[in-house]
PQR file of N, CA, C, O and H, with PARSE charges and radii, in Angstrom:
ATOM      1  N   UNK A   1      96.350 102.909  90.564 -0.4000 1.5000
ATOM      2  CA  UNK A   1      97.316 102.776  91.637 -0.0000 2.0000
ATOM      3  C   UNK A   1      98.685 103.067  91.051  0.5500 1.7000
ATOM      4  O   UNK A   1      99.015 102.614  89.955 -0.5500 1.4000
ATOM      5  N   UNK A   2      99.474 103.826  91.790 -0.4000 1.5000
ATOM      6  CA  UNK A   2     100.845 104.082  91.377 -0.0000 2.0000
ATOM      7  C   UNK A   2     101.784 103.704  92.506  0.5500 1.7000
ATOM      8  O   UNK A   2     101.419 103.734  93.681 -0.5500 1.4000
ATOM      9  H   UNK A   2      99.205 104.194  92.680  0.4000 1.0000
ATOM     10  N   UNK A   3     102.980 103.354  92.129 -0.4000 1.5000
ATOM     11  CA  UNK A   3     104.006 103.039  93.109 -0.0000 2.0000
ATOM     12  C   UNK A   3     105.052 104.133  92.994  0.5500 1.7000
ATOM     13  O   UNK A   3     105.616 104.343  91.920 -0.5500 1.4000
ATOM     14  H   UNK A   3     103.276 103.329  91.174  0.4000 1.0000
ATOM     15  N   UNK A   4     105.314 104.827  94.085 -0.4000 1.5000
ATOM     16  CA  UNK A   4     106.199 105.970  94.040 -0.0000 2.0000
ATOM     17  C   UNK A   4     107.320 105.831  95.049  0.5500 1.7000
ATOM     18  O   UNK A   4     107.165 105.200  96.094 -0.5500 1.4000
ATOM     19  H   UNK A   4     104.856 104.657  94.957  0.4000 1.0000
ATOM     20  N   UNK A   5     108.456 106.433  94.716 -0.4000 1.5000
ATOM     21  CA  UNK A   5     109.528 106.554  95.694 -0.0000 2.0000
ATOM     22  C   UNK A   5     109.163 107.702  96.609  0.5500 1.7000
ATOM     23  O   UNK A   5     108.694 108.745  96.152 -0.5500 1.4000
ATOM     24  H   UNK A   5     108.582 106.946  93.866  0.4000 1.0000
ATOM     25  N   UNK A   6     109.372 107.516  97.872 -0.4000 1.5000
ATOM     26  CA  UNK A   6     109.001 108.526  98.852 -0.0000 2.0000
ATOM     27  C   UNK A   6     109.774 109.803  98.611  0.5500 1.7000
ATOM     28  O   UNK A   6     111.003 109.781  98.546 -0.5500 1.4000
ATOM     29  H   UNK A   6     109.752 106.668  98.243  0.4000 1.0000
ATOM     30  N   UNK A   7     109.086 110.894  98.481 -0.4000 1.5000
ATOM     31  CA  UNK A   7     109.731 112.189  98.298 -0.0000 2.0000
ATOM     32  C   UNK A   7     109.645 112.984  99.584  0.5500 1.7000
ATOM     33  O   UNK A   7     108.932 112.599 100.510 -0.5500 1.4000
ATOM     34  H   UNK A   7     108.087 110.912  98.534  0.4000 1.0000
ATOM     35  N   UNK A   8     110.361 114.082  99.647 -0.4000 1.5000
ATOM     36  CA  UNK A   8     110.398 114.893 100.851 -0.0000 2.0000
ATOM     37  C   UNK A   8     109.027 115.317 101.323  0.5500 1.7000
ATOM     38  O   UNK A   8     108.778 115.341 102.528 -0.5500 1.4000
ATOM     39  H   UNK A   8     110.940 114.396  98.894  0.4000 1.0000
ATOM     40  N   UNK A   9     108.116 115.656 100.399 -0.4000 1.5000
ATOM     41  CA  UNK A   9     106.793 116.100 100.809 -0.0000 2.0000
ATOM     42  C   UNK A   9     105.973 114.981 101.429  0.5500 1.7000
ATOM     43  O   UNK A   9     105.116 115.251 102.270 -0.5500 1.4000
ATOM     44  H   UNK A   9     108.318 115.636  99.420  0.4000 1.0000
ATOM     45  N   UNK A  10     106.207 113.744 101.043 -0.4000 1.5000
ATOM     46  CA  UNK A  10     105.469 112.613 101.622 -0.0000 2.0000
ATOM     47  C   UNK A  10     105.870 112.386 103.077  0.5500 1.7000
ATOM     48  O   UNK A  10     105.067 111.882 103.862 -0.5500 1.4000
ATOM     49  H   UNK A  10     106.904 113.525 100.359  0.4000 1.0000
ATOM     50  N   UNK A  11     107.081 112.745 103.443 -0.4000 1.5000
ATOM     51  CA  UNK A  11     107.500 112.601 104.840 -0.0000 2.0000
ATOM     52  C   UNK A  11     106.756 113.566 105.745  0.5500 1.7000
ATOM     53  O   UNK A  11     106.620 113.324 106.944 -0.5500 1.4000
ATOM     54  H   UNK A  11     107.733 113.155 102.805  0.4000 1.0000
ATOM     55  N   UNK A  12     106.279 114.652 105.173 -0.4000 1.5000
ATOM     56  CA  UNK A  12     105.573 115.667 105.956 -0.0000 2.0000
ATOM     57  C   UNK A  12     104.090 115.355 106.120  0.5500 1.7000
ATOM     58  O   UNK A  12     103.374 116.094 106.797 -0.5500 1.4000
ATOM     59  H   UNK A  12     106.390 114.849 104.199  0.4000 1.0000
ATOM     60  N   UNK A  13     103.628 114.282 105.515 -0.4000 1.5000
ATOM     61  CA  UNK A  13     102.221 113.908 105.633 -0.0000 2.0000
ATOM     62  C   UNK A  13     101.922 113.385 107.033  0.5500 1.7000
ATOM     63  O   UNK A  13     102.822 112.943 107.747 -0.5500 1.4000
ATOM     64  H   UNK A  13     104.209 113.682 104.966  0.4000 1.0000
ATOM     65  N   UNK A  14     100.664 113.439 107.411 -0.4000 1.5000
ATOM     66  CA  UNK A  14     100.224 112.850 108.669 -0.0000 2.0000
ATOM     67  C   UNK A  14      99.780 111.423 108.386  0.5500 1.7000
ATOM     68  O   UNK A  14      98.716 111.197 107.809 -0.5500 1.4000
ATOM     69  H   UNK A  14      99.933 113.798 106.830  0.4000 1.0000
ATOM     70  N   UNK A  15     100.606 110.460 108.798 -0.4000 1.5000
ATOM     71  CA  UNK A  15     100.335 109.041 108.576 -0.0000 2.0000
ATOM     72  C   UNK A  15      99.607 108.486 109.789  0.5500 1.7000
ATOM     73  O   UNK A  15      99.889 108.888 110.917 -0.5500 1.4000
ATOM     74  H   UNK A  15     101.469 110.644 109.267  0.4000 1.0000
ATOM     75  N   UNK A  16      98.684 107.576 109.571 -0.4000 1.5000
ATOM     76  CA  UNK A  16      97.997 106.944 110.692 -0.0000 2.0000
ATOM     77  C   UNK A  16      97.802 105.463 110.436  0.5500 1.7000
ATOM     78  O   UNK A  16      97.792 105.002 109.295 -0.5500 1.4000
ATOM     79  H   UNK A  16      98.455 107.250 108.654  0.4000 1.0000
ATOM     80  N   UNK A  17      97.647 104.724 111.540 -0.4000 1.5000
ATOM     81  CA  UNK A  17      97.462 103.273 111.490 -0.0000 2.0000
ATOM     82  C   UNK A  17      96.007 102.940 111.781  0.5500 1.7000
ATOM     83  O   UNK A  17      95.301 103.700 112.444 -0.5500 1.4000
ATOM     84  H   UNK A  17      97.655 105.099 112.467  0.4000 1.0000
ATOM     85  N   UNK A  18      95.582 101.823 111.290 -0.4000 1.5000
ATOM     86  CA  UNK A  18      94.229 101.355 111.540 -0.0000 2.0000
ATOM     87  C   UNK A  18      94.045 101.035 113.016  0.5500 1.7000
ATOM     88  O   UNK A  18      94.974 100.584 113.685 -0.5500 1.4000
ATOM     89  H   UNK A  18      96.156 101.205 110.751  0.4000 1.0000
ATOM     90  N   UNK A  19      92.851 101.270 113.510 -0.4000 1.5000
ATOM     91  CA  UNK A  19      92.544 100.894 114.890 -0.0000 2.0000
ATOM     92  C   UNK A  19      92.523  99.381 115.045  0.5500 1.7000
ATOM     93  O   UNK A  19      92.509  98.880 116.170 -0.5500 1.4000
ATOM     94  H   UNK A  19      92.096 101.637 112.966  0.4000 1.0000
ATOM     95  N   UNK A  20      92.520  98.643 113.940 -0.4000 1.5000
ATOM     96  CA  UNK A  20      92.551  97.188 113.968 -0.0000 2.0000
ATOM     97  C   UNK A  20      93.968  96.625 113.937  0.5500 1.7000
ATOM     98  O   UNK A  20      94.147  95.408 113.906 -0.5500 1.4000
ATOM     99  H   UNK A  20      92.532  99.050 113.026  0.4000 1.0000
ATOM    100  N   UNK A  21      94.976  97.495 113.945 -0.4000 1.5000
ATOM    101  CA  UNK A  21      96.355  97.024 113.917 -0.0000 2.0000
ATOM    102  C   UNK A  21      96.654  96.197 115.158  0.5500 1.7000
ATOM    103  O   UNK A  21      96.100  96.442 116.229 -0.5500 1.4000
ATOM    104  H   UNK A  21      94.831  98.484 113.971  0.4000 1.0000
ATOM    105  N   UNK A  22      97.524  95.227 115.005 -0.4000 1.5000
ATOM    106  CA  UNK A  22      97.918  94.342 116.098 -0.0000 2.0000
ATOM    107  C   UNK A  22      98.731  95.119 117.122  0.5500 1.7000
ATOM    108  O   UNK A  22      99.859  95.521 116.837 -0.5500 1.4000
ATOM    109  H   UNK A  22      97.974  95.028 114.135  0.4000 1.0000
ATOM    110  N   UNK A  23      98.181  95.334 118.299 -0.4000 1.5000
ATOM    111  CA  UNK A  23      98.870  96.127 119.322 -0.0000 2.0000
ATOM    112  C   UNK A  23     100.040  95.383 119.953  0.5500 1.7000
ATOM    113  O   UNK A  23     100.851  96.003 120.641 -0.5500 1.4000
ATOM    114  H   UNK A  23      97.265  95.008 118.530  0.4000 1.0000
ATOM    115  N   UNK A  24     100.154  94.067 119.741 -0.4000 1.5000
ATOM    116  CA  UNK A  24     101.282  93.324 120.318 -0.0000 2.0000
ATOM    117  C   UNK A  24     102.573  93.613 119.554  0.5500 1.7000
ATOM    118  O   UNK A  24     103.663  93.419 120.090 -0.5500 1.4000
ATOM    119  H   UNK A  24      99.495  93.563 119.182  0.4000 1.0000
ATOM    120  N   UNK A  25     102.463  94.068 118.328 -0.4000 1.5000
ATOM    121  CA  UNK A  25     103.632  94.440 117.538 -0.0000 2.0000
ATOM    122  C   UNK A  25     103.271  95.677 116.723  0.5500 1.7000
ATOM    123  O   UNK A  25     102.948  95.559 115.540 -0.5500 1.4000
ATOM    124  H   UNK A  25     101.577  94.226 117.892  0.4000 1.0000
ATOM    125  N   UNK A  26     103.319  96.867 117.334 -0.4000 1.5000
ATOM    126  CA  UNK A  26     102.817  98.070 116.677 -0.0000 2.0000
ATOM    127  C   UNK A  26     103.562  98.489 115.417  0.5500 1.7000
ATOM    128  O   UNK A  26     103.063  99.323 114.662 -0.5500 1.4000
ATOM    129  H   UNK A  26     103.580  96.963 118.294  0.4000 1.0000
ATOM    130  N   UNK A  27     104.739  97.933 115.174 -0.4000 1.5000
ATOM    131  CA  UNK A  27     105.457  98.312 113.963 -0.0000 2.0000
ATOM    132  C   UNK A  27     105.046  97.475 112.755  0.5500 1.7000
ATOM    133  O   UNK A  27     105.487  97.759 111.641 -0.5500 1.4000
ATOM    134  H   UNK A  27     105.145  97.255 115.788  0.4000 1.0000
ATOM    135  N   UNK A  28     104.215  96.453 112.947 -0.4000 1.5000
ATOM    136  CA  UNK A  28     103.768  95.597 111.843 -0.0000 2.0000
ATOM    137  C   UNK A  28     102.379  96.007 111.378  0.5500 1.7000
ATOM    138  O   UNK A  28     101.382  95.390 111.754 -0.5500 1.4000
ATOM    139  H   UNK A  28     103.858  96.223 113.852  0.4000 1.0000
ATOM    140  N   UNK A  29     102.320  97.042 110.565 -0.4000 1.5000
ATOM    141  CA  UNK A  29     101.019  97.411 110.018 -0.0000 2.0000
ATOM    142  C   UNK A  29     101.204  98.310 108.814  0.5500 1.7000
ATOM    143  O   UNK A  29     102.314  98.712 108.465 -0.5500 1.4000
ATOM    144  H   UNK A  29     103.130  97.542 110.259  0.4000 1.0000
ATOM    145  N   UNK A  30     100.108  98.603 108.211 -0.4000 1.5000
ATOM    146  CA  UNK A  30     100.066  99.506 107.077 -0.0000 2.0000
ATOM    147  C   UNK A  30      99.633 100.865 107.598  0.5500 1.7000
ATOM    148  O   UNK A  30      98.766 100.958 108.467 -0.5500 1.4000
ATOM    149  H   UNK A  30      99.206  98.277 108.495  0.4000 1.0000
ATOM    150  N   UNK A  31     100.237 101.914 107.067 -0.4000 1.5000
ATOM    151  CA  UNK A  31      99.855 103.273 107.430 -0.0000 2.0000
ATOM    152  C   UNK A  31      99.301 103.969 106.199  0.5500 1.7000
ATOM    153  O   UNK A  31      99.705 103.675 105.074 -0.5500 1.4000
ATOM    154  H   UNK A  31     100.941 101.839 106.361  0.4000 1.0000
ATOM    155  N   UNK A  32      98.376 104.892 106.416 -0.4000 1.5000
ATOM    156  CA  UNK A  32      97.790 105.645 105.317 -0.0000 2.0000
ATOM    157  C   UNK A  32      97.852 107.138 105.614  0.5500 1.7000
ATOM    158  O   UNK A  32      97.890 107.560 106.770 -0.5500 1.4000
ATOM    159  H   UNK A  32      98.048 105.131 107.330  0.4000 1.0000
ATOM    160  N   UNK A  33      97.860 107.916 104.553 -0.4000 1.5000
ATOM    161  CA  UNK A  33      97.803 109.377 104.640 -0.0000 2.0000
ATOM    162  C   UNK A  33      97.007 109.881 103.449  0.5500 1.7000
ATOM    163  O   UNK A  33      97.047 109.288 102.371 -0.5500 1.4000
ATOM    164  H   UNK A  33      97.829 107.574 103.615  0.4000 1.0000
ATOM    165  N   UNK A  34      96.296 110.960 103.642 -0.4000 1.5000
ATOM    166  CA  UNK A  34      95.559 111.548 102.525 -0.0000 2.0000
ATOM    167  C   UNK A  34      96.314 112.769 102.021  0.5500 1.7000
ATOM    168  O   UNK A  34      96.722 113.631 102.799 -0.5500 1.4000
ATOM    169  H   UNK A  34      96.264 111.441 104.518  0.4000 1.0000
ATOM    170  N   UNK A  35      96.488 112.824 100.729 -0.4000 1.5000
ATOM    171  CA  UNK A  35      97.165 113.942 100.078 -0.0000 2.0000
ATOM    172  C   UNK A  35      96.918 113.843  98.588  0.5500 1.7000
ATOM    173  O   UNK A  35      96.874 112.744  98.034 -0.5500 1.4000
ATOM    174  H   UNK A  35      96.156 112.124 100.098  0.4000 1.0000
ATOM    175  N   UNK A  36      96.757 114.969  97.941 -0.4000 1.5000
ATOM    176  CA  UNK A  36      96.572 114.904  96.488 -0.0000 2.0000
ATOM    177  C   UNK A  36      97.735 114.162  95.840  0.5500 1.7000
ATOM    178  O   UNK A  36      98.874 114.417  96.229 -0.5500 1.4000
ATOM    179  H   UNK A  36      96.793 115.861  98.391  0.4000 1.0000
ATOM    180  N   UNK A  37      97.538 113.294  94.914 -0.4000 1.5000
ATOM    181  CA  UNK A  37      96.303 113.085  94.180 -0.0000 2.0000
ATOM    182  C   UNK A  37      95.431 111.981  94.746  0.5500 1.7000
ATOM    183  O   UNK A  37      94.451 111.603  94.105 -0.5500 1.4000
ATOM    184  H   UNK A  37      96.613 113.087  94.598  0.4000 1.0000
ATOM    185  N   UNK A  38      95.745 111.444  95.927 -0.4000 1.5000
ATOM    186  CA  UNK A  38      94.924 110.357  96.455 -0.0000 2.0000
ATOM    187  C   UNK A  38      95.352 109.918  97.833  0.5500 1.7000
ATOM    188  O   UNK A  38      95.879 110.705  98.620 -0.5500 1.4000
ATOM    189  H   UNK A  38      96.541 111.751  96.448  0.4000 1.0000
ATOM    190  N   UNK A  39      95.120 108.658  98.113 -0.4000 1.5000
ATOM    191  CA  UNK A  39      95.424 108.053  99.404 -0.0000 2.0000
ATOM    192  C   UNK A  39      96.777 107.370  99.303  0.5500 1.7000
ATOM    193  O   UNK A  39      96.990 106.540  98.420 -0.5500 1.4000
ATOM    194  H   UNK A  39      94.691 108.019  97.474  0.4000 1.0000
ATOM    195  N   UNK A  40      97.682 107.709 100.190 -0.4000 1.5000
ATOM    196  CA  UNK A  40      99.019 107.101 100.204 -0.0000 2.0000
ATOM    197  C   UNK A  40      99.013 105.952 101.205  0.5500 1.7000
ATOM    198  O   UNK A  40      98.429 106.063 102.282 -0.5500 1.4000
ATOM    199  H   UNK A  40      97.509 108.384 100.907  0.4000 1.0000
ATOM    200  N   UNK A  41      99.664 104.851 100.847 -0.4000 1.5000
ATOM    201  CA  UNK A  41      99.730 103.656 101.689 -0.0000 2.0000
ATOM    202  C   UNK A  41     101.186 103.224 101.784  0.5500 1.7000
ATOM    203  O   UNK A  41     101.879 103.157 100.769 -0.5500 1.4000
ATOM    204  H   UNK A  41     100.138 104.760  99.972  0.4000 1.0000
ATOM    205  N   UNK A  42     101.661 102.928 103.008 -0.4000 1.5000
ATOM    206  CA  UNK A  42     103.050 102.494 103.185 -0.0000 2.0000
ATOM    207  C   UNK A  42     103.155 101.440 104.275  0.5500 1.7000
ATOM    208  O   UNK A  42     102.242 101.269 105.082 -0.5500 1.4000
ATOM    209  H   UNK A  42     101.098 102.982 103.832  0.4000 1.0000
ATOM    210  N   UNK A  43     104.269 100.745 104.287 -0.4000 1.5000
ATOM    211  CA  UNK A  43     104.604  99.750 105.306 -0.0000 2.0000
ATOM    212  C   UNK A  43     105.228 100.486 106.483  0.5500 1.7000
ATOM    213  O   UNK A  43     106.217 101.197 106.307 -0.5500 1.4000
ATOM    214  H   UNK A  43     105.011 100.884 103.631  0.4000 1.0000
ATOM    215  N   UNK A  44     104.673 100.331 107.675 -0.4000 1.5000
ATOM    216  CA  UNK A  44     105.178 101.060 108.839 -0.0000 2.0000
ATOM    217  C   UNK A  44     106.597 100.665 109.218  0.5500 1.7000
ATOM    218  O   UNK A  44     107.299 101.441 109.866 -0.5500 1.4000
ATOM    219  H   UNK A  44     103.870  99.753 107.819  0.4000 1.0000
ATOM    220  N   UNK A  45     107.031  99.471 108.825 -0.4000 1.5000
ATOM    221  CA  UNK A  45     108.404  99.046 109.132 -0.0000 2.0000
ATOM    222  C   UNK A  45     109.418  99.717 108.216  0.5500 1.7000
ATOM    223  O   UNK A  45     110.607  99.757 108.532 -0.5500 1.4000
ATOM    224  H   UNK A  45     106.461  98.841 108.299  0.4000 1.0000
ATOM    225  N   UNK A  46     108.961 100.244 107.086 -0.4000 1.5000
ATOM    226  CA  UNK A  46     109.861 100.843 106.091 -0.0000 2.0000
ATOM    227  C   UNK A  46     109.297 102.186 105.625  0.5500 1.7000
ATOM    228  O   UNK A  46     108.972 102.344 104.448 -0.5500 1.4000
ATOM    229  H   UNK A  46     107.995 100.212 106.829  0.4000 1.0000
ATOM    230  N   UNK A  47     109.180 103.139 106.522 -0.4000 1.5000
ATOM    231  CA  UNK A  47     108.519 104.400 106.170 -0.0000 2.0000
ATOM    232  C   UNK A  47     109.228 105.227 105.103  0.5500 1.7000
ATOM    233  O   UNK A  47     108.595 106.061 104.456 -0.5500 1.4000
ATOM    234  H   UNK A  47     109.444 103.011 107.478  0.4000 1.0000
ATOM    235  N   UNK A  48     110.518 105.017 104.906 -0.4000 1.5000
ATOM    236  CA  UNK A  48     111.248 105.785 103.896 -0.0000 2.0000
ATOM    237  C   UNK A  48     111.344 105.064 102.552  0.5500 1.7000
ATOM    238  O   UNK A  48     112.002 105.545 101.630 -0.5500 1.4000
ATOM    239  H   UNK A  48     111.032 104.339 105.431  0.4000 1.0000
ATOM    240  N   UNK A  49     110.693 103.923 102.448 -0.4000 1.5000
ATOM    241  CA  UNK A  49     110.717 103.140 101.213 -0.0000 2.0000
ATOM    242  C   UNK A  49     109.582 103.608 100.295  0.5500 1.7000
ATOM    243  O   UNK A  49     108.915 104.603 100.581 -0.5500 1.4000
ATOM    244  H   UNK A  49     110.159 103.532 103.197  0.4000 1.0000
ATOM    245  N   UNK A  50     109.374 102.897  99.215 -0.4000 1.5000
ATOM    246  CA  UNK A  50     108.307 103.246  98.282 -0.0000 2.0000
ATOM    247  C   UNK A  50     106.945 103.080  98.932  0.5500 1.7000
ATOM    248  O   UNK A  50     106.795 102.366  99.924 -0.5500 1.4000
ATOM    249  H   UNK A  50     109.916 102.090  98.983  0.4000 1.0000
ATOM    250  N   UNK A  51     105.963 103.746  98.363 -0.4000 1.5000
ATOM    251  CA  UNK A  51     104.593 103.637  98.847 -0.0000 2.0000
ATOM    252  C   UNK A  51     103.643 103.622  97.664  0.5500 1.7000
ATOM    253  O   UNK A  51     104.039 103.886  96.529 -0.5500 1.4000
ATOM    254  H   UNK A  51     106.085 104.326  97.557  0.4000 1.0000
ATOM    255  N   UNK A  52     102.406 103.315  97.938 -0.4000 1.5000
ATOM    256  CA  UNK A  52     101.374 103.296  96.904 -0.0000 2.0000
ATOM    257  C   UNK A  52     100.522 104.541  97.018  0.5500 1.7000
ATOM    258  O   UNK A  52     100.296 105.050  98.116 -0.5500 1.4000
ATOM    259  H   UNK A  52     102.084 103.101  98.860  0.4000 1.0000
ATOM    260  N   UNK A  53     100.049 105.031  95.889 -0.4000 1.5000
ATOM    261  CA  UNK A  53      99.065 106.104  95.878 -0.0000 2.0000
ATOM    262  C   UNK A  53      97.835 105.574  95.162  0.5500 1.7000
ATOM    263  O   UNK A  53      97.906 105.172  94.001 -0.5500 1.4000
ATOM    264  H   UNK A  53     100.232 104.617  94.997  0.4000 1.0000
ATOM    265  N   UNK A  54      96.714 105.575  95.857 -0.4000 1.5000
ATOM    266  CA  UNK A  54      95.464 105.058  95.306 -0.0000 2.0000
ATOM    267  C   UNK A  54      94.497 106.204  95.046  0.5500 1.7000
ATOM    268  O   UNK A  54      94.452 107.173  95.804 -0.5500 1.4000
ATOM    269  H   UNK A  54      96.656 105.901  96.801  0.4000 1.0000
ATOM    270  N   UNK A  55      93.737 106.091  93.989 -0.4000 1.5000
ATOM    271  CA  UNK A  55      92.672 107.060  93.724 -0.0000 2.0000
ATOM    272  C   UNK A  55      91.653 106.954  94.853  0.5500 1.7000
ATOM    273  O   UNK A  55      91.433 105.862  95.377 -0.5500 1.4000
ATOM    274  H   UNK A  55      93.774 105.304  93.373  0.4000 1.0000
ATOM    275  N   UNK A  56      91.033 108.055  95.235 -0.4000 1.5000
ATOM    276  CA  UNK A  56      90.030 107.996  96.304 -0.0000 2.0000
ATOM    277  C   UNK A  56      88.936 106.961  96.045  0.5500 1.7000
ATOM    278  O   UNK A  56      88.481 106.304  96.982 -0.5500 1.4000
ATOM    279  H   UNK A  56      91.212 108.942  94.809  0.4000 1.0000
ATOM    280  N   UNK A  57      88.510 106.805  94.800 -0.4000 1.5000
ATOM    281  CA  UNK A  57      87.470 105.817  94.495 -0.0000 2.0000
ATOM    282  C   UNK A  57      87.972 104.389  94.707  0.5500 1.7000
ATOM    283  O   UNK A  57      87.212 103.523  95.141 -0.5500 1.4000
ATOM    284  H   UNK A  57      88.880 107.338  94.039  0.4000 1.0000
ATOM    285  N   UNK A  58      89.242 104.141  94.405 -0.4000 1.5000
ATOM    286  CA  UNK A  58      89.829 102.818  94.623 -0.0000 2.0000
ATOM    287  C   UNK A  58      89.928 102.524  96.110  0.5500 1.7000
ATOM    288  O   UNK A  58      89.613 101.416  96.545 -0.5500 1.4000
ATOM    289  H   UNK A  58      89.860 104.845  94.053  0.4000 1.0000
ATOM    290  N   UNK A  59      90.358 103.497  96.890 -0.4000 1.5000
ATOM    291  CA  UNK A  59      90.458 103.338  98.347 -0.0000 2.0000
ATOM    292  C   UNK A  59      89.078 103.071  98.944  0.5500 1.7000
ATOM    293  O   UNK A  59      88.928 102.200  99.801 -0.5500 1.4000
ATOM    294  H   UNK A  59      90.613 104.397  96.536  0.4000 1.0000
ATOM    295  N   UNK A  60      88.089 103.808  98.497 -0.4000 1.5000
ATOM    296  CA  UNK A  60      86.722 103.621  98.993 -0.0000 2.0000
ATOM    297  C   UNK A  60      86.209 102.217  98.680  0.5500 1.7000
ATOM    298  O   UNK A  60      85.584 101.577  99.525 -0.5500 1.4000
ATOM    299  H   UNK A  60      88.211 104.515  97.801  0.4000 1.0000
ATOM    300  N   UNK A  61      86.475 101.742  97.468 -0.4000 1.5000
ATOM    301  CA  UNK A  61      86.049 100.389  97.086 -0.0000 2.0000
ATOM    302  C   UNK A  61      86.759  99.344  97.944  0.5500 1.7000
ATOM    303  O   UNK A  61      86.149  98.355  98.350 -0.5500 1.4000
ATOM    304  H   UNK A  61      86.983 102.262  96.781  0.4000 1.0000
ATOM    305  N   UNK A  62      88.048  99.560  98.221 -0.4000 1.5000
ATOM    306  CA  UNK A  62      88.790  98.637  99.077 -0.0000 2.0000
ATOM    307  C   UNK A  62      88.196  98.603 100.483  0.5500 1.7000
ATOM    308  O   UNK A  62      88.003  97.525 101.045 -0.5500 1.4000
ATOM    309  H   UNK A  62      88.543 100.364  97.892  0.4000 1.0000
ATOM    310  N   UNK A  63      87.909  99.753 101.048 -0.4000 1.5000
ATOM    311  CA  UNK A  63      87.336  99.804 102.399 -0.0000 2.0000
ATOM    312  C   UNK A  63      85.987  99.110 102.454  0.5500 1.7000
ATOM    313  O   UNK A  63      85.691  98.397 103.413 -0.5500 1.4000
ATOM    314  H   UNK A  63      88.067 100.629 100.592  0.4000 1.0000
ATOM    315  N   UNK A  64      85.178  99.311 101.442 -0.4000 1.5000
ATOM    316  CA  UNK A  64      83.869  98.634 101.383 -0.0000 2.0000
ATOM    317  C   UNK A  64      84.058  97.126 101.346  0.5500 1.7000
ATOM    318  O   UNK A  64      83.374  96.395 102.062 -0.5500 1.4000
ATOM    319  H   UNK A  64      85.419  99.890 100.663  0.4000 1.0000
ATOM    320  N   UNK A  65      84.987  96.654 100.512 -0.4000 1.5000
ATOM    321  CA  UNK A  65      85.277  95.223 100.420 -0.0000 2.0000
ATOM    322  C   UNK A  65      85.801  94.695 101.746  0.5500 1.7000
ATOM    323  O   UNK A  65      85.337  93.655 102.213 -0.5500 1.4000
ATOM    324  H   UNK A  65      85.543  97.247  99.930  0.4000 1.0000
ATOM    325  N   UNK A  66      86.758  95.384 102.367 -0.4000 1.5000
ATOM    326  CA  UNK A  66      87.366  94.928 103.616 -0.0000 2.0000
ATOM    327  C   UNK A  66      86.347  94.879 104.752  0.5500 1.7000
ATOM    328  O   UNK A  66      86.435  94.007 105.617 -0.5500 1.4000
ATOM    329  H   UNK A  66      87.135  96.229 101.988  0.4000 1.0000
ATOM    330  N   UNK A  67      85.400  95.784 104.765 -0.4000 1.5000
ATOM    331  CA  UNK A  67      84.396  95.813 105.825 -0.0000 2.0000
ATOM    332  C   UNK A  67      83.440  94.622 105.744  0.5500 1.7000
ATOM    333  O   UNK A  67      82.808  94.264 106.738 -0.5500 1.4000
ATOM    334  H   UNK A  67      85.328  96.492 104.063  0.4000 1.0000
ATOM    335  N   UNK A  68      83.335  94.020 104.584 -0.4000 1.5000
ATOM    336  CA  UNK A  68      82.445  92.876 104.411 -0.0000 2.0000
ATOM    337  C   UNK A  68      83.031  91.595 104.960  0.5500 1.7000
ATOM    338  O   UNK A  68      82.294  90.647 105.233 -0.5500 1.4000
ATOM    339  H   UNK A  68      83.848  94.311 103.777  0.4000 1.0000
ATOM    340  N   UNK A  69      84.349  91.546 105.128 -0.4000 1.5000
ATOM    341  CA  UNK A  69      85.015  90.307 105.525 -0.0000 2.0000
ATOM    342  C   UNK A  69      85.233  90.211 106.928  0.5500 1.7000
ATOM    343  O   UNK A  69      85.786  89.217 107.401 -0.5500 1.4000
ATOM    344  H   UNK A  69      84.948  92.316 104.906  0.4000 1.0000
TER
END
C-alpha cells in the first residue's frame, strides 16, 4: 500500500462509490478507481487530498474479508 498526493492524472480517473454507501449522506463514503499500478482509494469528501494505492492482490484480499462480515 502506498499513500500518494493526488496528481493531475488521478483526477482523470473514473472514481466510483460502493453500492452499499449510505444514501442519506452521499458525500460520506470511500471511492475507488482502477489504474496502474493498482487500485486507488480516496475519501469522497476530500477528492483532491491524498489517496491510497493498493496492489490488486491486496484489494482482492480486502474484498474477500469484507464480504465475510
